[in-house]
N, C-alpha and C positions, 0 to 999 in steps of 0.2 A: 494571369491572376484569377480571372473568372473561372477558369478550368479548375484551379485549386480549390476555390471556394465551393464550387459545385461538388467536387470530389469529397470535401469535408462534410458538406451538407448531406450527401448521399450516405456516407458512413454513419453520420449522426442518426439519420432516419432509420437505417437498418438496425443499429444498436438499440435505439429507442424502442423499436417494435419488439426486439428480442427481450429487452428489460421489462416492458410493460405487458406483453402478451405471452410470449413463448415460455420464459422462465417461470412466471407464476403458475402456469399449467404444469410444468415439470416438477415444481416444488410440491404442488398439491398432489400430483400422482405419486411422488416419492413418499409423502407423508402418509398416504393411504396404505403403504406397506408396513406401517407400524413403527416399532422402536427406532427413533431417530439417531440414537447414539452409535449404532452400527450400520446405518443406512448410507451406503456409498453413493447412491443416486442423489439422495438429499444433499449430502455434503458437496458433491460435485456441482450440483445446481446452485447452491448457495455461494460456492467459491466463484463460479462463473458470473453470478449476479454481482459480486463485489468487483470482479475484473471489468465487466461491462460498464458498471457505474463509474469506475475510475477513468476508463478510456473515454466515456461520454463527456465527463467533466473536462478532460484534457483537450478533446476535440472542440468543444464549445469555447474554451478559453482561446485556443489557437485561431478559431474562426473570428472571434471578437478582436483579437490582435490584428488579424489581416484586414478587417473592416476599418481599422483605425489608421491604416497606412495613408499618409498624406502625400500623394504623388507630386504636389506642388513644392514639397520640401526636398524632393530628390534633386540634387544639383544637375545643372545643364552642361557643366564643363568639367565635372569631376566624376570619378567612379562611384556608382551607387547601385542600388537594387535595379536589376534589369539591364545593366550595362554589359556590353560586349567589349572585352579588353584584349588587345594583342600585345603580348609582352615578349621580350627577348630574355631568355635564360642565359645570362652572360657567361656562366661557367661552361655550359654546353654549346653555346652559340646556336641556340635553337629557338625559333619563334613558336609560341604557344598561344592559342586563343581560349579565353575563359569567358563564360557567360555567368554573371552573378545573379543567382536565383534564390528563392526561399528554400528553407530546409526541405520542404515536401517535394520540390522539383529537383533537388540535387542528384546528379549523376556524373560523378567525377570522371568516369571512363569516357564520357562523351563531352567533357569540357564544361559541364554545368556544375558550378561550385556554389555552395551556400555562402551567404554573406557572413555566416558565423564560423566558417571554416578558417583555418590559419591563413591560407592564401587570400581568401575573401576579405577577412578582417584587415589584412595588411594592405590590400588594394583600395579599400573604401576611403573616399575623400582625396585620393591622389589624382594627378592629371598627367597628360602626355609629357614625357621627358623625365618624370619622377622615377627614382630607383628605390626599390624596397628590398629588404632582406627578410626572408621568411624561414622560420624553423618549421619544417614539415616532417612527417614520418620518414621520408626518404633522405633527410639531412637538410642542411641550410641551402636555400635557393636565393640567388641574387637575380632580381627581375627588373628590367627597365620597361616602362610603359611606352610602347611605340604608337599605338592607335587606340582611340576610345570612341565608342558609340554609346550614347546614353539611352535610357528608356524613352526620353523625349524625342530623340532623333529617330528612333524606330517607329514612333507613332506619327510623326509629322509627315 
């Protein structure tokens, strides 16, 4: 989690510098070229300024949300953020390991799924022995939870 917060803080710092230092210089330089109505540099800088401002607000909101995660409310015996879950795909008779992570950490190819993904949402709050049916892009999956390690087990 701290890695994600650091990554968000670094991107915020970079974009903040661009918004407050670099873009004002570009806009001033473009204004010096005269007529703003046909000034592509000016319009590009203003457009970038709008994008950077929107992205900054999005990142700050996400950082605030992550700061409010109450780890004490993540269950000890059920699937939650930070859990590693081994499931049996009953249709394929195949064991699959999923790590439930934040959206920023998601990497489905490596088994890291977001708690907001269809499979992640279906697994949240479940315990060993539970079966879930998930509608995923590849079709319906029937999964049985075989083993669970929560974020608390990993820390202890």
